[in-house]
N, CA, C and O atoms as a printed pandas DataFrame, in Angstrom:
     atom_number atom_name residue_name chain_id  residue_number  x_coord  y_coord  z_coord
0              1         N          MET        A               1    7.323    4.619    6.135
1              2        CA          MET        A               1    6.244    4.320    5.217
2              3         C          MET        A               1    4.905    4.554    5.911
3              4         O          MET        A               1    4.700    4.120    7.045
4              5         N          SER        A               2    4.017    5.226    5.239
5              6        CA          SER        A               2    2.700    5.507    5.786
6              7         C          SER        A               2    1.756    4.333    5.535
7              8         O          SER        A               2    1.963    3.547    4.610
8              9         N          TRP        A               3    0.741    4.223    6.347
9             10        CA          TRP        A               3   -0.238    3.139    6.208
10            11         C          TRP        A               3   -1.295    3.460    5.158
11            12         O          TRP        A               3   -2.152    2.625    4.868
12            13         N          TYR        A               4   -1.244    4.655    4.587
13            14        CA          TYR        A               4   -2.168    5.008    3.508
14            15         C          TYR        A               4   -1.410    5.752    2.411
15            16         O          TYR        A               4   -0.385    6.384    2.664
16            17         N          ALA        A               5   -1.929    5.664    1.204
17            18        CA          ALA        A               5   -1.318    6.353    0.060
18            19         C          ALA        A               5   -2.428    6.715   -0.915
19            20         O          ALA        A               5   -3.463    6.053   -0.983
20            21         N          GLN        A               6   -2.189    7.776   -1.662
21            22        CA          GLN        A               6   -3.153    8.181   -2.679
22            23         C          GLN        A               6   -2.707    7.619   -4.021
23            24         O          GLN        A               6   -1.576    7.843   -4.453
24            25         N          ALA        A               7   -3.603    6.889   -4.676
25            26        CA          ALA        A               7   -3.313    6.295   -5.987
26            27         C          ALA        A               7   -3.472    7.359   -7.068
27            28         O          ALA        A               7   -4.018    8.434   -6.819
28            29         N          ALA        A               8   -2.994    7.051   -8.254
29            30        CA          ALA        A               8   -3.048    7.982   -9.383
30            31         C          ALA        A               8   -4.484    8.362   -9.743
31            32         O          ALA        A               8   -4.724    9.462  -10.242
32            33         N          ASP        A               9   -5.433    7.471   -9.498
33            34        CA          ASP        A               9   -6.831    7.760   -9.831
34            35         C          ASP        A               9   -7.555    8.542   -8.734
35            36         O          ASP        A               9   -8.754    8.801   -8.843
36            37         N          GLY        A              10   -6.829    8.916   -7.677
37            38        CA          GLY        A              10   -7.411    9.693   -6.587
38            39         C          GLY        A              10   -7.946    8.860   -5.442
39            40         O          GLY        A              10   -8.279    9.402   -4.388
40            41         N          SER        A              11   -8.035    7.548   -5.626
41            42        CA          SER        A              11   -8.500    6.691   -4.535
42            43         C          SER        A              11   -7.391    6.557   -3.489
43            44         O          SER        A              11   -6.232    6.878   -3.751
44            45         N          LEU        A              12   -7.763    6.082   -2.316
45            46        CA          LEU        A              12   -6.793    5.880   -1.242
46            47         C          LEU        A              12   -6.573    4.383   -1.039
47            48         O          LEU        A              12   -7.520    3.597   -1.051
48            49         N          ILE        A              13   -5.325    4.007   -0.855
49            50        CA          ILE        A              13   -4.959    2.619   -0.583
50            51         C          ILE        A              13   -4.528    2.546    0.878
51            52         O          ILE        A              13   -3.605    3.244    1.296
52            53         N          LEU        A              14   -5.203    1.696    1.651
53            54        CA          LEU        A              14   -4.905    1.544    3.067
54            55         C          LEU        A              14   -4.210    0.205    3.310
55            56         O          LEU        A              14   -4.602   -0.819    2.752
56            57         N          THR        A              15   -3.185    0.226    4.138
57            58        CA          THR        A              15   -2.511   -0.988    4.584
58            59         C          THR        A              15   -3.001   -1.254    6.002
59            60         O          THR        A              15   -2.848   -0.418    6.892
60            61         N          LEU        A              16   -3.592   -2.433    6.200
61            62        CA          LEU        A              16   -4.260   -2.735    7.456
62            63         C          LEU        A              16   -3.743   -4.017    8.089
63            64         O          LEU        A              16   -3.304   -4.937    7.399
64            65         N          HIS        A              17   -3.804   -4.059    9.411
65            66        CA          HIS        A              17   -3.546   -5.289   10.167
66            67         C          HIS        A              17   -4.842   -5.577   10.925
67            68         O          HIS        A              17   -5.291   -4.758   11.726
68            69         N          ILE        A              18   -5.436   -6.731   10.671
69            70        CA          ILE        A              18   -6.748   -7.058   11.200
70            71         C          ILE        A              18   -6.651   -8.094   12.309
71            72         O          ILE        A              18   -5.914   -9.074   12.203
72            73         N          GLN        A              19   -7.410   -7.857   13.379
73            74        CA          GLN        A              19   -7.519   -8.817   14.475
74            75         C          GLN        A              19   -8.978   -9.244   14.581
75            76         O          GLN        A              19   -9.766   -8.578   15.253
76            77         N          PRO        A              20   -9.354  -10.351   13.926
77            78        CA          PRO        A              20  -10.746  -10.808   13.990
78            79         C          PRO        A              20  -11.055  -11.459   15.332
79            80         O          PRO        A              20  -10.154  -11.857   16.069
80            81         N          GLY        A              21  -12.341  -11.558   15.631
81            82        CA          GLY        A              21  -12.769  -12.224   16.855
82            83         C          GLY        A              21  -12.545  -11.406   18.113
83            84         O          GLY        A              21  -12.486  -11.969   19.206
84            85         N          ALA        A              22  -12.417  -10.085   17.987
85            86        CA          ALA        A              22  -12.215   -9.215   19.148
86            87         C          ALA        A              22  -13.545   -8.976   19.867
87            88         O          ALA        A              22  -14.604   -9.348   19.363
88            89         N          ARG        A              23  -13.483   -8.361   21.028
89            90        CA          ARG        A              23  -14.712   -8.059   21.769
90            91         C          ARG        A              23  -15.593   -7.069   21.030
91            92         O          ARG        A              23  -16.815   -7.214   20.996
92            93         N          LYS        A              24  -14.956   -6.047   20.431
93            94        CA          LYS        A              24  -15.728   -5.062   19.674
94            95         C          LYS        A              24  -14.916   -4.587   18.481
95            96         O          LYS        A              24  -13.693   -4.725   18.450
96            97         N          THR        A              25  -15.610   -4.029   17.506
97            98        CA          THR        A              25  -14.960   -3.522   16.308
98            99         C          THR        A              25  -14.484   -2.108   16.581
99           100         O          THR        A              25  -15.267   -1.232   16.947
100          101         N          GLU        A              26  -13.166   -1.897   16.395
101          102        CA          GLU        A              26  -12.590   -0.587   16.673
102          103         C          GLU        A              26  -11.216   -0.453   16.029
103          104         O          GLU        A              26  -10.571   -1.443   15.683
104          105         N          ILE        A              27  -10.789    0.787   15.878
105          106        CA          ILE        A              27   -9.435    1.068   15.407
106          107         C          ILE        A              27   -8.524    1.042   16.625
107          108         O          ILE        A              27   -8.840    1.626   17.661
108          109         N          ALA        A              28   -7.397    0.365   16.493
109          110        CA          ALA        A              28   -6.510    0.164   17.635
110          111         C          ALA        A              28   -5.121    0.752   17.403
111          112         O          ALA        A              28   -4.137    0.228   17.926
112          113         N          GLY        A              29   -5.025    1.828   16.628
113          114        CA          GLY        A              29   -3.739    2.487   16.416
114          115         C          GLY        A              29   -2.951    1.858   15.288
115          116         O          GLY        A              29   -3.515    1.280   14.358
116          117         N          LEU        A              30   -1.639    1.981   15.385
117          118        CA          LEU        A              30   -0.762    1.463   14.337
118          119         C          LEU        A              30   -0.063    0.196   14.785
119          120         O          LEU        A              30    0.206   -0.003   15.970
120          121         N          HIS        A              31    0.224   -0.654   13.816
121          122        CA          HIS        A              31    0.912   -1.923   14.086
122          123         C          HIS        A              31    1.884   -2.182   12.931
123          124         O          HIS        A              31    1.468   -2.610   11.855
124          125         N          GLY        A              32    3.150   -1.928   13.148
125          126        CA          GLY        A              32    4.169   -2.216   12.135
126          127         C          GLY        A              32    3.927   -1.551   10.790
127          128         O          GLY        A              32    4.073   -2.203    9.756
128          129         N          GLY        A              33    3.566   -0.293   10.772
129          130        CA          GLY        A              33    3.351    0.405    9.510
130          131         C          GLY        A              33    1.975    0.213    8.899
131          132         O          GLY        A              33    1.732    0.625    7.764
132          133         N          ALA        A              34    1.073   -0.411    9.648
133          134        CA          ALA        A              34   -0.295   -0.635    9.172
134          135         C          ALA        A              34   -1.270   -0.125   10.231
135          136         O          ALA        A              34   -0.942   -0.081   11.417
136          137         N          LEU        A              35   -2.464    0.258    9.799
137          138        CA          LEU        A              35   -3.519    0.634   10.732
138          139         C          LEU        A              35   -4.114   -0.654   11.287
139          140         O          LEU        A              35   -4.551   -1.519   10.527
140          141         N          LYS        A              36   -4.131   -0.783   12.621
141          142        CA          LYS        A              36   -4.669   -1.996   13.235
142          143         C          LYS        A              36   -6.146   -1.805   13.517
143          144         O          LYS        A              36   -6.554   -0.814   14.123
144          145         N          ILE        A              37   -6.945   -2.767   13.069
145          146        CA          ILE        A              37   -8.384   -2.745   13.310
146          147         C          ILE        A              37   -8.784   -4.057   13.965
147          148         O          ILE        A              37   -8.502   -5.140   13.453
148          149         N          ARG        A              38   -9.443   -3.936   15.103
149          150        CA          ARG        A              38  -10.007   -5.113   15.771
150          151         C          ARG        A              38  -11.431   -5.293   15.270
151          152         O          ARG        A              38  -12.209   -4.340   15.225
152          153         N          LEU        A              39  -11.765   -6.520   14.896
153          154        CA          LEU        A              39  -13.113   -6.827   14.392
154          155         C          LEU        A              39  -13.801   -7.839   15.297
155          156         O          LEU        A              39  -13.208   -8.845   15.686
156          157         N          ALA        A              40  -15.057   -7.560   15.626
157          158        CA          ALA        A              40  -15.826   -8.501   16.436
158          159         C          ALA        A              40  -16.212   -9.744   15.633
159          160         O          ALA        A              40  -16.446  -10.807   16.207
160          161         N          ALA        A              41  -16.277   -9.611   14.319
161          162        CA          ALA        A              41  -16.672  -10.739   13.465
162          163         C          ALA        A              41  -15.597  -11.824   13.456
163          164         O          ALA        A              41  -14.404  -11.523   13.507
164          165         N          PRO        A              42  -16.023  -13.087   13.390
165          166        CA          PRO        A              42  -15.057  -14.189   13.335
166          167         C          PRO        A              42  -14.487  -14.339   11.915
167          168         O          PRO        A              42  -15.123  -13.949   10.936
168          169         N          PRO        A              43  -13.287  -14.906   11.823
169          170        CA          PRO        A              43  -12.664  -15.105   10.504
170          171         C          PRO        A              43  -13.190  -16.362    9.810
171          172         O          PRO        A              43  -12.416  -17.258    9.471
172          173         N          VAL        A              44  -14.487  -16.426    9.604
173          174        CA          VAL        A              44  -15.134  -17.602    9.032
174          175         C          VAL        A              44  -16.011  -17.184    7.856
175          176         O          VAL        A              44  -16.803  -16.248    7.968
176          177         N          ASP        A              45  -15.870  -17.873    6.741
177          178        CA          ASP        A              45  -16.721  -17.659    5.565
178          179         C          ASP        A              45  -16.786  -16.202    5.112
179          180         O          ASP        A              45  -17.832  -15.742    4.652
180          181         N          GLY        A              46  -15.681  -15.476    5.239
181          182        CA          GLY        A              46  -15.637  -14.093    4.761
182          183         C          GLY        A              46  -16.348  -13.088    5.646
183          184         O          GLY        A              46  -16.478  -11.924    5.268
184          185         N          LYS        A              47  -16.816  -13.511    6.828
185          186        CA          LYS        A              47  -17.550  -12.604    7.715
186          187         C          LYS        A              47  -16.670  -11.446    8.192
187          188         O          LYS        A              47  -17.135  -10.308    8.262
188          189         N          ALA        A              48  -15.416  -11.721    8.517
189          190        CA          ALA        A              48  -14.529  -10.659    8.978
190          191         C          ALA        A              48  -14.254   -9.664    7.854
191          192         O          ALA        A              48  -14.220   -8.458    8.101
192          193         N          ASN        A              49  -14.059  -10.136    6.639
193          194        CA          ASN        A              49  -13.824   -9.231    5.510
194          195         C          ASN        A              49  -15.041   -8.345    5.255
195          196         O          ASN        A              49  -14.898   -7.143    5.031
196          197         N          ALA        A              50  -16.226   -8.929    5.287
197          198        CA          ALA        A              50  -17.450   -8.156    5.076
198          199         C          ALA        A              50  -17.619   -7.114    6.177
199          200         O          ALA        A              50  -17.996   -5.975    5.904
200          201         N          ALA        A              51  -17.341   -7.503    7.418
201          202        CA          ALA        A              51  -17.439   -6.567    8.540
202          203         C          ALA        A              51  -16.420   -5.440    8.401
203          204         O          ALA        A              51  -16.718   -4.284    8.700
204          205         N          LEU        A              52  -15.218   -5.785    7.947
205          206        CA          LEU        A              52  -14.180   -4.782    7.749
206          207         C          LEU        A              52  -14.604   -3.749    6.714
207          208         O          LEU        A              52  -14.486   -2.548    6.958
208          209         N          LEU        A              53  -15.092   -4.193    5.574
209          210        CA          LEU        A              53  -15.480   -3.274    4.509
210          211         C          LEU        A              53  -16.633   -2.377    4.954
211          212         O          LEU        A              53  -16.650   -1.187    4.642
212          213         N          GLY        A              54  -17.585   -2.937    5.671
213          214        CA          GLY        A              54  -18.688   -2.141    6.194
214          215         C          GLY        A              54  -18.228   -1.124    7.225
215          216         O          GLY        A              54  -18.679    0.022    7.215
216          217         N          PHE        A              55  -17.338   -1.535    8.108
217          218        CA          PHE        A              55  -16.799   -0.642    9.135
218          219         C          PHE        A              55  -16.027    0.506    8.498
219          220         O          PHE        A              55  -16.188    1.659    8.896
220          221         N          LEU        A              56  -15.191    0.198    7.514
221          222        CA          LEU        A              56  -14.422    1.253    6.846
222          223         C          LEU        A              56  -15.329    2.225    6.103
223          224         O          LEU        A              56  -15.093    3.433    6.127
224          225         N          ALA        A              57  -16.366    1.710    5.444
225          226        CA          ALA        A              57  -17.305    2.578    4.729
226          227         C          ALA        A              57  -17.957    3.556    5.700
227          228         O          ALA        A              57  -18.022    4.755    5.433
228          229         N          LYS        A              58  -18.429    3.045    6.809
229          230        CA          LYS        A              58  -19.099    3.892    7.808
230          231         C          LYS        A              58  -18.116    4.885    8.428
231          232         O          LYS        A              58  -18.433    6.067    8.560
232          233         N          THR        A              59  -16.945    4.420    8.802
233          234        CA          THR        A              59  -15.953    5.261    9.468
234          235         C          THR        A              59  -15.414    6.355    8.550
235          236         O          THR        A              59  -15.138    7.468    8.996
236          237         N          CYS        A              60  -15.268    6.032    7.269
237          238        CA          CYS        A              60  -14.697    6.986    6.311
238          239         C          CYS        A              60  -15.751    7.799    5.567
239          240         O          CYS        A              60  -15.407    8.672    4.770
240          241         N          GLY        A              61  -17.021    7.527    5.816
241          242        CA          GLY        A              61  -18.090    8.301    5.209
242          243         C          GLY        A              61  -18.283    8.064    3.724
243          244         O          GLY        A              61  -18.593    8.989    2.973
244          245         N          VAL        A              62  -18.099    6.811    3.301
245          246        CA          VAL        A              62  -18.322    6.455    1.894
246          247         C          VAL        A              62  -19.291    5.280    1.839
247          248         O          VAL        A              62  -19.574    4.651    2.859
248          249         N          SER        A              63  -19.795    4.988    0.647
249          250        CA          SER        A              63  -20.699    3.849    0.495
250          251         C          SER        A              63  -19.902    2.542    0.526
251          252         O          SER        A              63  -18.694    2.534    0.290
252          253         N          LYS        A              64  -20.587    1.453    0.816
253          254        CA          LYS        A              64  -19.925    0.146    0.835
254          255         C          LYS        A              64  -19.337   -0.207   -0.524
255          256         O          LYS        A              64  -18.311   -0.881   -0.606
256          257         N          SER        A              65  -19.986    0.248   -1.585
257          258        CA          SER        A              65  -19.486   -0.047   -2.928
258          259         C          SER        A              65  -18.196    0.715   -3.246
259          260         O          SER        A              65  -17.523    0.402   -4.229
260          261         N          ALA        A              66  -17.848    1.704   -2.433
261          262        CA          ALA        A              66  -16.628    2.482   -2.648
262          263         C          ALA        A              66  -15.425    1.878   -1.924
263          264         O          ALA        A              66  -14.320    2.415   -1.995
264          265         N          VAL        A              67  -15.642    0.759   -1.229
265          266        CA          VAL        A              67  -14.580    0.102   -0.471
266          267         C          VAL        A              67  -14.305   -1.254   -1.119
267          268         O          VAL        A              67  -15.216   -2.064   -1.294
268          269         N          GLU        A              68  -13.037   -1.494   -1.474
269          270        CA          GLU        A              68  -12.669   -2.731   -2.187
270          271         C          GLU        A              68  -11.455   -3.382   -1.533
271          272         O          GLU        A              68  -10.438   -2.728   -1.301
272          273         N          LEU        A              69  -11.569   -4.662   -1.242
273          274        CA          LEU        A              69  -10.434   -5.421   -0.722
274          275         C          LEU        A              69   -9.513   -5.760   -1.891
275          276         O          LEU        A              69   -9.908   -6.475   -2.812
276          277         N          ILE        A              70   -8.291   -5.248   -1.851
277          278        CA          ILE        A              70   -7.335   -5.465   -2.945
278          279         C          ILE        A              70   -6.528   -6.742   -2.720
279          280         O          ILE        A              70   -6.327   -7.532   -3.642
280          281         N          SER        A              71   -6.069   -6.933   -1.486
281          282        CA          SER        A              71   -5.269   -8.122   -1.187
282          283         C          SER        A              71   -5.449   -8.506    0.277
283          284         O          SER        A              71   -5.854   -7.690    1.105
284          285         N          GLY        A              72   -5.137   -9.772    0.581
285          286        CA          GLY        A              72   -5.200  -10.267    1.936
286          287         C          GLY        A              72   -6.516  -10.922    2.295
287          288         O          GLY        A              72   -6.931  -10.888    3.453
288          289         N          ASP        A              73   -7.174  -11.514    1.324
289          290        CA          ASP        A              73   -8.488  -12.121    1.548
290          291         C          ASP        A              73   -8.500  -13.064    2.748
291          292         O          ASP        A              73   -9.456  -13.060    3.524
292          293         N          SER        A              74   -7.462  -13.864    2.910
293          294        CA          SER        A              74   -7.425  -14.817    4.024
294          295         C          SER        A              74   -6.239  -14.548    4.951
295          296         O          SER        A              74   -5.724  -15.462    5.594
296          297         N          SER        A              75   -5.817  -13.299    5.012
297          298        CA          SER        A              75   -4.670  -12.919    5.823
298          299         C          SER        A              75   -5.047  -11.788    6.772
299          300         O          SER        A              75   -6.010  -11.063    6.521
300          301         N          ARG        A              76   -4.308  -11.634    7.840
301          302        CA          ARG        A              76   -4.512  -10.488    8.733
302          303         C          ARG        A              76   -3.993   -9.205    8.097
303          304         O          ARG        A              76   -4.483   -8.116    8.397
304          305         N          ALA        A              77   -3.006   -9.331    7.222
305          306        CA          ALA        A              77   -2.452   -8.174    6.506
306          307         C          ALA        A              77   -3.291   -7.951    5.252
307          308         O          ALA        A              77   -3.371   -8.819    4.383
308          309         N          LYS        A              78   -3.914   -6.780    5.169
309          310        CA          LYS        A              78   -4.820   -6.506    4.048
310          311         C          LYS        A              78   -4.521   -5.148    3.438
311          312         O          LYS        A              78   -3.995   -4.252    4.099
312          313         N          ARG        A              79   -4.864   -5.016    2.169
313          314        CA          ARG        A              79   -4.825   -3.732    1.475
314          315         C          ARG        A              79   -6.215   -3.470    0.942
315          316         O          ARG        A              79   -6.841   -4.339    0.336
316          317         N          VAL        A              80   -6.694   -2.242    1.180
317          318        CA          VAL        A              80   -8.051   -1.862    0.808
318          319         C          VAL        A              80   -8.006   -0.563    0.016
319          320         O          VAL        A              80   -7.229    0.336    0.335
320          321         N          ARG        A              81   -8.837   -0.466   -1.015
321          322        CA          ARG        A              81   -8.967    0.762   -1.806
322          323         C          ARG        A              81  -10.252    1.470   -1.391
323          324         O          ARG        A              81  -11.312    0.849   -1.301
324          325         N          LEU        A              82  -10.149    2.783   -1.138
325          326        CA          LEU        A              82  -11.309    3.619   -0.835
326          327         C          LEU        A              82  -11.473    4.630   -1.952
327          328         O          LEU        A              82  -10.528    5.341   -2.293
328          329         N          ARG        A              83  -12.649    4.700   -2.515
329          330        CA          ARG        A              83  -12.934    5.698   -3.554
330          331         C          ARG        A              83  -13.817    6.790   -2.956
331          332         O          ARG        A              83  -14.801    6.503   -2.274
332          333         N          GLY        A              84  -13.458    8.038   -3.218
333          334        CA          GLY        A              84  -14.272    9.165   -2.771
334          335         C          GLY        A              84  -14.122    9.528   -1.314
335          336         O          GLY        A              84  -14.923   10.306   -0.796
336          337         N          ALA        A              85  -13.121    8.992   -0.630
337          338        CA          ALA        A              85  -12.915    9.296    0.787
338          339         C          ALA        A              85  -12.083   10.564    0.943
339          340         O          ALA        A              85  -11.233   10.866    0.105
340          341         N          ASP        A              86  -12.330   11.293    2.009
341          342        CA          ASP        A              86  -11.583   12.507    2.320
342          343         C          ASP        A              86  -10.230   12.126    2.925
343          344         O          ASP        A              86  -10.174   11.411    3.925
344          345         N          LEU        A              87   -9.154   12.601    2.325
345          346        CA          LEU        A              87   -7.802   12.251    2.766
346          347         C          LEU        A              87   -7.564   12.636    4.221
347          348         O          LEU        A              87   -7.005   11.845    4.980
348          349         N          ASP        A              88   -7.977   13.831    4.623
349          350        CA          ASP        A              88   -7.759   14.270    6.000
350          351         C          ASP        A              88   -8.518   13.406    6.999
351          352         O          ASP        A              88   -8.005   13.094    8.074
352          353         N          ARG        A              89   -9.734   13.022    6.644
353          354        CA          ARG        A              89  -10.528   12.160    7.528
354          355         C          ARG        A              89   -9.858   10.806    7.705
355          356         O          ARG        A              89   -9.770   10.290    8.818
356          357         N          VAL        A              90   -9.390   10.238    6.610
357          358        CA          VAL        A              90   -8.723    8.935    6.666
358          359         C          VAL        A              90   -7.401    9.044    7.433
359          360         O          VAL        A              90   -7.089    8.183    8.256
360          361         N          ALA        A              91   -6.631   10.093    7.165
361          362        CA          ALA        A              91   -5.340   10.264    7.842
362          363         C          ALA        A              91   -5.511   10.369    9.353
363          364         O          ALA        A              91   -4.622    9.967   10.104
364          365         N          GLY        A              92   -6.639   10.903    9.806
365          366        CA          GLY        A              92   -6.886   11.058   11.235
366          367         C          GLY        A              92   -7.344    9.797   11.944
367          368         O          GLY        A              92   -7.482    9.801   13.167
368          369         N          LEU        A              93   -7.580    8.731   11.219
369          370        CA          LEU        A              93   -8.076    7.501   11.833
370          371         C          LEU        A              93   -7.110    6.910   12.852
371          372         O          LEU        A              93   -7.537    6.319   13.844
372          373         N          ALA        A              94   -5.827    7.066   12.616
373          374        CA          ALA        A              94   -4.839    6.477   13.515
374          375         C          ALA        A              94   -4.651    7.318   14.777
375          376         O          ALA        A              94   -3.963    6.906   15.712
376          377         N          GLY        A              95   -5.263    8.488   14.795
377          378        CA          GLY        A              95   -5.155    9.340   15.973
378          379         C          GLY        A              95   -3.846   10.080   16.078
379          380         O          GLY        A              95   -3.483   10.562   17.151
380          381         N          ASP        A              96   -3.122   10.176   14.954
381          382        CA          ASP        A              96   -1.841   10.895   15.005
382          383         C          ASP        A              96   -1.927   12.219   14.294
383          384         O          ASP        A              96   -0.942   12.955   14.240
């Protein structure tokens, strides 16, 4: 199973494993079928989720409004929808 999939509407659905409270925000490869992202933001009051959405927007070259948290609001396992992102650019995030 891949950590990303293209939805019927053309958007991309990403399966992520988040590690909040890290030293720096970065992509850390794959973790059990999900893209692992370390976030410097703490998991308090939605700060980690906001940091994640901003990081993905910047990394994938889309606006913040094009990134939507679908599931995992209070979990390390999250699903995110990206609208208007380039499939090849997103697929290359894991470095494979």
